[in-house]
N, C-alpha and C positions, 0 to 999 in steps of 0.2 A: 448536426455534429457528425464528423467522421467516426466510424465505429472502432477504428484501431487507435490505441493510445499507448505510447511508450512511457513506462514509469521507471525513473531512475531513482533507486532507493538506497540511501546511505545510512550506515550504522557504524559509528566510531571509525570513520575513514574507509570502511569497506563498502563498495558500491556494487549493487546487483541491478540488472535491468530486467524488467518484466514487460512482456507485450500483452496488453489487454486486446485480444483479437476481436472481441465484440462487446463494446462498452455498454450496450443496451442490455446484455444478459449477465455480465459479470457484476456481482454484488460486492458491497463493502466487506461483508463477511469473507468472501473469496479472497480479496486482496489482503485483508488482515491475516488470514490463515496462511497465505503464501509467504508473507513476511516473517511470521512467527517460525514457520518450519525452515525457511531458507537461511535465516540468521541464527537458528537454534536458540530462540529466546522464549521467555515465559510471558511476563506482563509488560506490555508495551504501550507507548503513545506514539502515534504517527502524525506528522505534520507535513503539509505541502508548502512549497514556496510560491506565492502569488506574483502577479505582475509588478507589484511594488517591492518585490524581494523581501516580503515579510512572511513569517511562518504562520500558518493557519492550521489549527488542530482539526483532525477528522475523527469523529466518534460515532457516526451514524450513516445510514444510507443516504439521507438528504445532504449531509455535508460532503459525502463522496461524490454525489451527483454535481454539486457546486464545483468541486475540484476538477471534475471532468470538463465542465464548461471553461474553466481557467485553462486547462490543457488544450482545449480547442482553439483558444485565442493565442496559444504559445506554440503553434505548429504541431499539435497533438503530442506534446512532450510535457511531462510533469516531474519536477524534482521533489522527492519526498525524503524527510529525515525521520529516523526512528530513535526513540528514547526508551530505555528500559526503566520501568517503574518498580519500586519496592512493593512487596505484598501489601503493606499498609496503605499505599497510594492507589493501588489497582482496584478498580471497581468491578462489580459483577458483569458489566457490559463487555469486558475484554476477555476473550477466550485464552486459555493457557495452552502451552505446547502440548501437554498431555491430551487435551481435548481435540486437537487438530492434527496430530502427528501423522495420520494415515492419508492425508489429502494432498500430498505434494506431487504435482505433475512433472513430467520430464522436460528438459531444456530443448529448445528449438532455435537454431540459428543464433546461439549465444544468449538468447533471452528465454526466460521462463514464461510459457504461455499461461494465461488465466482463462 
């Protein structure tokens, strides 16, 4: 698998691109944190679009690794959609903006590196 992956992340019509420069070292927690900070959200659910154009939820490192395999089969590109959850729906597995606020890296070439 190529180590660079472009994540095209959409939330309510706003799309931001993130460049995962080393997919072997970037964790699901890193990606989830970047999305929370970049879109100024709290409790979220992230889903990627697979080869059958179906949304698949990502909630763990293992599911993220499967998403990276899908990205490898799609030219190292992965479309992701973000959904905001209410407090009652959000589980303890998802960090909040307050927990991750200080971890936002700078943009590079129009893409936010991870």
